[in-house]
KOLGU-800355 format. One record per residue (C-alpha): residue number from 1; x, y, z. Coordinates in nm, 3 decimals. Example, Ala and Ser with C-alpha at 12.3 -4.5 7.8 and 13.67 -1.06 7.14 Angstrom:
<node seq="1" xx="1.230" yy="-0.450" zz="0.780"/>
<node seq="2" xx="1.367" yy="-0.106" zz="0.714"/>
This chain:
<node seq="1" xx="-4.818" yy="1.897" zz="6.627"/>
<node seq="2" xx="-4.451" yy="2.059" zz="6.494"/>
<node seq="3" xx="-4.397" yy="2.427" zz="6.560"/>
<node seq="4" xx="-4.439" yy="2.522" zz="6.209"/>
<node seq="5" xx="-4.818" yy="2.487" zz="6.158"/>
<node seq="6" xx="-5.056" yy="2.565" zz="6.469"/>
<node seq="7" xx="-5.403" yy="2.372" zz="6.548"/>
<node seq="8" xx="-5.670" yy="2.497" zz="6.756"/>
<node seq="9" xx="-6.033" yy="2.370" zz="6.765"/>
<node seq="10" xx="-6.229" yy="2.594" zz="6.977"/>
<node seq="11" xx="-6.660" yy="2.559" zz="6.940"/>
<node seq="12" xx="-6.644" yy="2.328" zz="6.629"/>
<node seq="13" xx="-6.380" yy="2.565" zz="6.488"/>
<node seq="14" xx="-6.073" yy="2.417" zz="6.361"/>
<node seq="15" xx="-5.810" yy="2.668" zz="6.320"/>
<node seq="16" xx="-5.461" yy="2.557" zz="6.131"/>
<node seq="17" xx="-5.233" yy="2.844" zz="6.067"/>
<node seq="18" xx="-4.857" yy="2.831" zz="5.913"/>
<node seq="19" xx="-4.607" yy="2.882" zz="6.096"/>
<node seq="20" xx="-4.302" yy="2.987" zz="5.983"/>
<node seq="21" xx="-4.353" yy="3.350" zz="5.875"/>
<node seq="22" xx="-3.945" yy="3.390" zz="5.870"/>
<node seq="23" xx="-3.945" yy="3.252" zz="5.578"/>
<node seq="24" xx="-4.301" yy="3.364" zz="5.447"/>
<node seq="25" xx="-4.401" yy="3.054" zz="5.524"/>
<node seq="26" xx="-4.263" yy="2.813" zz="5.256"/>
<node seq="27" xx="-4.286" yy="2.490" zz="5.286"/>
<node seq="28" xx="-3.985" yy="2.235" zz="5.394"/>
<node seq="29" xx="-4.071" yy="1.897" zz="5.471"/>
<node seq="30" xx="-4.146" yy="1.966" zz="5.886"/>
<node seq="31" xx="-4.464" yy="2.213" zz="5.789"/>
<node seq="32" xx="-4.529" yy="1.958" zz="5.496"/>
<node seq="33" xx="-4.608" yy="1.685" zz="5.727"/>
<node seq="34" xx="-4.738" yy="1.880" zz="5.953"/>
<node seq="35" xx="-4.958" yy="2.067" zz="5.727"/>
<node seq="36" xx="-5.041" yy="1.695" zz="5.561"/>
<node seq="37" xx="-5.119" yy="1.565" zz="5.953"/>
<node seq="38" xx="-5.317" yy="1.892" zz="6.034"/>
<node seq="39" xx="-5.597" yy="1.909" zz="5.751"/>
<node seq="40" xx="-5.649" yy="1.531" zz="5.818"/>
<node seq="41" xx="-5.704" yy="1.575" zz="6.155"/>
<node seq="42" xx="-5.934" yy="1.829" zz="6.062"/>
<node seq="43" xx="-6.114" yy="1.632" zz="5.809"/>
<node seq="44" xx="-6.185" yy="1.335" zz="6.081"/>
<node seq="45" xx="-6.282" yy="1.524" zz="6.370"/>
<node seq="46" xx="-6.639" yy="1.475" zz="6.489"/>
<node seq="47" xx="-6.582" yy="1.808" zz="6.708"/>
<node seq="48" xx="-6.460" yy="1.979" zz="6.388"/>
<node seq="49" xx="-6.714" yy="2.143" zz="6.213"/>
<node seq="50" xx="-6.520" yy="2.397" zz="5.986"/>
<node seq="51" xx="-6.197" yy="2.451" zz="5.910"/>
<node seq="52" xx="-5.983" yy="2.809" zz="5.887"/>
<node seq="53" xx="-5.660" yy="2.770" zz="5.749"/>
<node seq="54" xx="-5.466" yy="3.075" zz="5.792"/>
<node seq="55" xx="-5.072" yy="3.126" zz="5.819"/>
<node seq="56" xx="-4.846" yy="3.412" zz="6.063"/>
<node seq="57" xx="-4.647" yy="3.663" zz="5.973"/>
<node seq="58" xx="-4.688" yy="3.905" zz="5.619"/>
<node seq="59" xx="-4.688" yy="3.601" zz="5.386"/>
<node seq="60" xx="-4.984" yy="3.301" zz="5.324"/>
<node seq="61" xx="-4.757" yy="3.090" zz="5.169"/>
<node seq="62" xx="-4.506" yy="3.133" zz="4.863"/>
<node seq="63" xx="-4.520" yy="2.722" zz="4.801"/>
<node seq="64" xx="-4.231" yy="2.467" zz="4.864"/>
<node seq="65" xx="-3.921" yy="2.612" zz="5.059"/>
<node seq="66" xx="-3.634" yy="2.665" zz="4.813"/>
<node seq="67" xx="-3.368" yy="2.646" zz="5.070"/>
<node seq="68" xx="-3.446" yy="2.316" zz="5.111"/>
<node seq="69" xx="-3.542" yy="2.176" zz="4.814"/>
<node seq="70" xx="-3.183" yy="2.283" zz="4.624"/>
<node seq="71" xx="-3.027" yy="2.063" zz="4.885"/>
<node seq="72" xx="-3.274" yy="1.753" zz="4.801"/>
<node seq="73" xx="-3.174" yy="1.798" zz="4.450"/>
<node seq="74" xx="-2.803" yy="1.781" zz="4.509"/>
<node seq="75" xx="-2.850" yy="1.471" zz="4.700"/>
<node seq="76" xx="-3.056" yy="1.328" zz="4.456"/>
<node seq="77" xx="-2.805" yy="1.436" zz="4.152"/>
<node seq="78" xx="-2.522" yy="1.263" zz="4.380"/>
<node seq="79" xx="-2.716" yy="0.984" zz="4.453"/>
<node seq="80" xx="-2.881" yy="0.907" zz="4.056"/>
<node seq="81" xx="-3.174" yy="0.934" zz="4.260"/>
<node seq="82" xx="-3.512" yy="1.153" zz="4.225"/>
<node seq="83" xx="-3.668" yy="1.146" zz="4.568"/>
<node seq="84" xx="-3.685" yy="1.493" zz="4.598"/>
<node seq="85" xx="-3.993" yy="1.538" zz="4.335"/>
<node seq="86" xx="-4.166" yy="1.259" zz="4.570"/>
<node seq="87" xx="-4.317" yy="1.538" zz="4.781"/>
<node seq="88" xx="-4.626" yy="1.639" zz="4.517"/>
<node seq="89" xx="-4.749" yy="1.271" zz="4.611"/>
<node seq="90" xx="-4.644" yy="1.202" zz="5.004"/>
<node seq="91" xx="-4.743" yy="1.575" zz="5.090"/>
<node seq="92" xx="-4.899" yy="1.830" zz="4.851"/>
<node seq="93" xx="-5.150" yy="1.597" zz="4.721"/>
<node seq="94" xx="-5.269" yy="1.441" zz="5.042"/>
<node seq="95" xx="-5.294" yy="1.823" zz="5.158"/>
<node seq="96" xx="-5.510" yy="1.939" zz="4.890"/>
<node seq="97" xx="-5.693" yy="1.639" zz="4.889"/>
<node seq="98" xx="-5.850" yy="1.646" zz="5.218"/>
<node seq="99" xx="-5.919" yy="1.982" zz="5.177"/>
<node seq="100" xx="-6.121" yy="1.967" zz="4.878"/>
<node seq="101" xx="-6.278" yy="1.620" zz="4.975"/>
<node seq="102" xx="-6.325" yy="1.670" zz="5.354"/>
<node seq="103" xx="-6.711" yy="1.696" zz="5.455"/>
<node seq="104" xx="-6.716" yy="2.042" zz="5.579"/>
<node seq="105" xx="-6.645" yy="2.437" zz="5.506"/>
<node seq="106" xx="-6.272" yy="2.544" zz="5.440"/>
<node seq="107" xx="-6.202" yy="2.910" zz="5.443"/>
<node seq="108" xx="-5.888" yy="3.007" zz="5.337"/>
<node seq="109" xx="-5.764" yy="3.388" zz="5.527"/>
<node seq="110" xx="-5.535" yy="3.500" zz="5.260"/>
<node seq="111" xx="-5.287" yy="3.783" zz="5.492"/>
<node seq="112" xx="-5.052" yy="3.808" zz="5.230"/>
<node seq="113" xx="-4.827" yy="3.644" zz="4.922"/>
<node seq="114" xx="-4.973" yy="3.291" zz="4.820"/>
<node seq="115" xx="-4.746" yy="3.164" zz="4.573"/>
<node seq="116" xx="-4.671" yy="2.802" zz="4.425"/>
<node seq="117" xx="-4.852" yy="2.550" zz="4.623"/>
<node seq="118" xx="-4.985" yy="2.802" zz="4.867"/>
<node seq="119" xx="-5.229" yy="2.930" zz="4.573"/>
<node seq="120" xx="-5.289" yy="2.577" zz="4.560"/>
<node seq="121" xx="-5.366" yy="2.537" zz="4.922"/>
<node seq="122" xx="-5.640" yy="2.892" zz="4.898"/>
<node seq="123" xx="-5.794" yy="2.738" zz="4.577"/>
<node seq="124" xx="-5.851" yy="2.386" zz="4.820"/>
<node seq="125" xx="-6.060" yy="2.613" zz="5.026"/>
<node seq="126" xx="-6.427" yy="2.641" zz="4.963"/>
<node seq="127" xx="-6.419" yy="3.025" zz="5.055"/>
<node seq="128" xx="-6.157" yy="3.229" zz="4.991"/>
<node seq="129" xx="-6.099" yy="3.597" zz="5.233"/>
<node seq="130" xx="-5.800" yy="3.780" zz="5.154"/>
<node seq="131" xx="-5.641" yy="4.116" zz="5.311"/>
<node seq="132" xx="-5.585" yy="4.406" zz="5.040"/>
<node seq="133" xx="-5.251" yy="4.374" zz="5.081"/>
<node seq="134" xx="-5.228" yy="3.986" zz="4.933"/>
<node seq="135" xx="-5.065" yy="3.916" zz="4.606"/>
<node seq="136" xx="-5.120" yy="3.547" zz="4.425"/>
<node seq="137" xx="-4.846" yy="3.389" zz="4.177"/>
<node seq="138" xx="-4.885" yy="3.053" zz="3.999"/>
<node seq="139" xx="-4.497" yy="3.083" zz="4.018"/>
<node seq="140" xx="-4.385" yy="2.717" zz="3.912"/>
<node seq="141" xx="-4.304" yy="2.809" zz="3.530"/>
<node seq="142" xx="-4.086" yy="3.041" zz="3.707"/>
<node seq="143" xx="-3.873" yy="2.834" zz="3.851"/>
<node seq="144" xx="-3.912" yy="2.558" zz="3.542"/>
<node seq="145" xx="-4.166" yy="2.324" zz="3.699"/>
<node seq="146" xx="-4.539" yy="2.272" zz="3.629"/>
<node seq="147" xx="-4.838" yy="2.322" zz="3.831"/>
<node seq="148" xx="-4.926" yy="2.048" zz="4.153"/>
<node seq="149" xx="-5.082" yy="2.123" zz="4.467"/>
<node seq="150" xx="-5.387" yy="2.075" zz="4.287"/>
<node seq="151" xx="-5.372" yy="2.427" zz="4.082"/>
<node seq="152" xx="-5.396" yy="2.280" zz="3.722"/>
<node seq="153" xx="-5.764" yy="2.169" zz="3.856"/>
<node seq="154" xx="-5.904" yy="2.431" zz="4.075"/>
<node seq="155" xx="-5.726" yy="2.755" zz="3.891"/>
<node seq="156" xx="-5.942" yy="2.671" zz="3.597"/>
<node seq="157" xx="-6.284" yy="2.598" zz="3.710"/>
<node seq="158" xx="-6.236" yy="2.945" zz="3.917"/>
<node seq="159" xx="-6.113" yy="3.173" zz="3.641"/>
<node seq="160" xx="-6.150" yy="2.960" zz="3.335"/>
<node seq="161" xx="-5.924" yy="2.768" zz="3.133"/>
<node seq="162" xx="-5.814" yy="3.076" zz="2.875"/>
<node seq="163" xx="-5.723" yy="3.282" zz="3.195"/>
<node seq="164" xx="-5.546" yy="3.034" zz="3.337"/>
<node seq="165" xx="-5.284" yy="2.895" zz="3.104"/>
<node seq="166" xx="-5.205" yy="3.270" zz="3.042"/>
<node seq="167" xx="-5.145" yy="3.245" zz="3.424"/>
<node seq="168" xx="-4.916" yy="2.944" zz="3.460"/>
<node seq="169" xx="-4.739" yy="3.011" zz="3.120"/>
<node seq="170" xx="-4.637" yy="3.424" zz="3.223"/>
<node seq="171" xx="-4.642" yy="3.364" zz="3.642"/>
<node seq="172" xx="-4.714" yy="3.726" zz="3.744"/>
<node seq="173" xx="-4.827" yy="3.917" zz="4.069"/>
<node seq="174" xx="-5.195" yy="3.961" zz="4.074"/>
<node seq="175" xx="-5.290" yy="4.215" zz="4.335"/>
<node seq="176" xx="-5.606" yy="4.127" zz="4.589"/>
<node seq="177" xx="-5.859" yy="4.336" zz="4.366"/>
<node seq="178" xx="-5.757" yy="4.161" zz="4.014"/>
<node seq="179" xx="-5.855" yy="3.819" zz="4.224"/>
<node seq="180" xx="-6.147" yy="3.938" zz="4.341"/>
<node seq="181" xx="-6.236" yy="4.065" zz="3.958"/>
<node seq="182" xx="-6.095" yy="3.743" zz="3.827"/>
<node seq="183" xx="-6.322" yy="3.540" zz="4.130"/>
<node seq="184" xx="-6.014" yy="3.361" zz="4.306"/>
<node seq="185" xx="-6.065" yy="3.596" zz="4.577"/>
<node seq="186" xx="-6.484" yy="3.597" zz="4.773"/>
<node seq="187" xx="-6.415" yy="3.856" zz="4.956"/>
<node seq="188" xx="-6.119" yy="4.128" zz="5.020"/>
<node seq="189" xx="-6.100" yy="4.341" zz="5.349"/>
<node seq="190" xx="-5.792" yy="4.582" zz="5.494"/>
<node seq="191" xx="-5.535" yy="4.388" zz="5.584"/>
<node seq="192" xx="-5.586" yy="4.489" zz="5.949"/>
<node seq="193" xx="-5.922" yy="4.314" zz="5.961"/>
<node seq="194" xx="-5.801" yy="3.998" zz="5.753"/>
<node seq="195" xx="-5.774" yy="3.793" zz="6.067"/>
<node seq="196" xx="-6.130" yy="3.930" zz="6.209"/>
<node seq="197" xx="-6.313" yy="3.873" zz="5.895"/>
<node seq="198" xx="-6.195" yy="3.537" zz="5.844"/>
<node seq="199" xx="-6.263" yy="3.383" zz="6.147"/>
<node seq="200" xx="-6.605" yy="3.536" zz="6.161"/>
<node seq="201" xx="-6.707" yy="3.370" zz="5.817"/>
<node seq="202" xx="-6.549" yy="3.060" zz="5.929"/>
<node seq="203" xx="-6.724" yy="3.031" zz="6.266"/>
<node seq="204" xx="-7.080" yy="3.134" zz="6.072"/>
<node seq="205" xx="-6.979" yy="2.814" zz="5.873"/>
<node seq="206" xx="-6.921" yy="2.616" zz="6.171"/>
<node seq="207" xx="-7.261" yy="2.730" zz="6.323"/>
<node seq="208" xx="-7.441" yy="2.665" zz="6.029"/>
<node seq="209" xx="-7.602" yy="2.340" zz="5.838"/>
<node seq="210" xx="-7.267" yy="2.137" zz="5.822"/>
<node seq="211" xx="-7.427" yy="1.830" zz="5.651"/>
<node seq="212" xx="-7.567" yy="2.053" zz="5.378"/>
<node seq="213" xx="-7.251" yy="2.231" zz="5.361"/>
<node seq="214" xx="-7.085" yy="1.922" zz="5.274"/>
<node seq="215" xx="-7.355" yy="1.784" zz="5.050"/>
<node seq="216" xx="-7.326" yy="2.068" zz="4.875"/>
<node seq="217" xx="-6.915" yy="2.028" zz="4.864"/>
<node seq="218" xx="-7.019" yy="1.698" zz="4.727"/>
<node seq="219" xx="-7.265" yy="1.796" zz="4.468"/>
<node seq="220" xx="-7.026" yy="2.108" zz="4.340"/>
<node seq="221" xx="-6.726" yy="1.814" zz="4.281"/>
<node seq="222" xx="-6.964" yy="1.549" zz="4.128"/>
<node seq="223" xx="-7.150" yy="1.799" zz="3.860"/>
<node seq="224" xx="-6.758" yy="1.921" zz="3.774"/>
<node seq="225" xx="-6.737" yy="1.591" zz="3.596"/>
<node seq="226" xx="-7.035" yy="1.413" zz="3.486"/>
<node seq="227" xx="-7.301" yy="1.539" zz="3.265"/>
<node seq="228" xx="-7.690" yy="1.737" zz="3.343"/>
<node seq="229" xx="-7.855" yy="1.439" zz="3.407"/>
<node seq="230" xx="-7.572" yy="1.246" zz="3.643"/>
<node seq="231" xx="-7.570" yy="1.623" zz="3.845"/>
<node seq="232" xx="-7.929" yy="1.571" zz="3.855"/>
<node seq="233" xx="-7.978" yy="1.229" zz="3.983"/>
<node seq="234" xx="-7.703" yy="1.327" zz="4.226"/>
<node seq="235" xx="-7.885" yy="1.621" zz="4.343"/>
<node seq="236" xx="-8.221" yy="1.432" zz="4.396"/>
<node seq="237" xx="-7.957" yy="1.164" zz="4.593"/>
<node seq="238" xx="-7.787" yy="1.459" zz="4.813"/>
<node seq="239" xx="-8.089" yy="1.604" zz="4.896"/>
<node seq="240" xx="-8.265" yy="1.327" zz="5.015"/>
<node seq="241" xx="-7.990" yy="1.289" zz="5.271"/>
<node seq="242" xx="-8.005" yy="1.651" zz="5.357"/>
<node seq="243" xx="-8.403" yy="1.641" zz="5.402"/>
<node seq="244" xx="-8.398" yy="1.359" zz="5.635"/>
<node seq="245" xx="-8.184" yy="1.532" zz="5.886"/>
<node seq="246" xx="-8.232" yy="1.698" zz="6.199"/>
<node seq="247" xx="-8.094" yy="2.034" zz="6.123"/>
<node seq="248" xx="-8.344" yy="2.080" zz="5.799"/>
<node seq="249" xx="-8.605" yy="2.000" zz="6.081"/>
<node seq="250" xx="-8.450" yy="2.264" zz="6.272"/>
<node seq="251" xx="-8.445" yy="2.470" zz="6.023"/>
<node seq="252" xx="-8.813" yy="2.461" zz="5.900"/>
<node seq="253" xx="-8.927" yy="2.508" zz="6.261"/>
<node seq="254" xx="-8.761" yy="2.819" zz="6.328"/>
<node seq="255" xx="-8.856" yy="2.959" zz="6.001"/>
<node seq="256" xx="-9.196" yy="2.927" zz="6.079"/>
<node seq="257" xx="-9.144" yy="2.991" zz="6.463"/>
<node seq="258" xx="-8.925" yy="3.341" zz="6.244"/>
<node seq="259" xx="-8.619" yy="3.203" zz="6.506"/>
<node seq="260" xx="-8.315" yy="3.218" zz="6.419"/>
<node seq="261" xx="-8.213" yy="2.851" zz="6.350"/>
<node seq="262" xx="-7.952" yy="2.678" zz="6.583"/>
<node seq="263" xx="-7.816" yy="2.372" zz="6.435"/>
<node seq="264" xx="-7.650" yy="2.069" zz="6.555"/>
<node seq="265" xx="-7.459" yy="1.946" zz="6.231"/>
<node seq="266" xx="-7.717" yy="1.579" zz="6.250"/>
């Protein structure tokens, strides 16, 4: 794994840290490839039961590294190609697909500015713990681009289509408190407590009934695109699967015994 993204697994929790603090964790090609591979590894590693996505320094991720980007655009013009924008297909889309589609919960520990693709990464997580000093910005229209990194899909589902259109058409900084009020942040904590609290939330999920969490993710994603009748059928299917798990039996036995369940993730 490249130094621009750090990857560590401990007791079922994979911690992925974007590590370009001097560039406010802007995504150059190396970082995009490393993040894509780290997220894919976490998604497929059976030892991983939850994921914490966070960043080093004072920013979460400010999106595309525009210093690298401008050079790529110049090379495209000289060669008469459009290779630069293939990064959406090659990097950003796979990252977001892996975050949203993995059968395990993902927590974003948003330590600072999250803009453009950085906002997309945060929205692709299932739960967002946010430092009180953090800010969010769609930023795309500010550099004459449209939304990518799933923002056109995730943002309207989190805050509603009208508010999403406002933030996309008129990019501005959203404070942590406003992000909480809008539903972007699930929890806001003092900046000094962000790392510990995000890790606490992620570890609690890693120790929880991860098969049930996977079913919840699948159920929510399915219901967003289907009718009530179809969603009810999907709930029936998924509940049958969850009810047959060892974790369900463990939970019921622990409830009757008035003990804390110790889940196995199966």
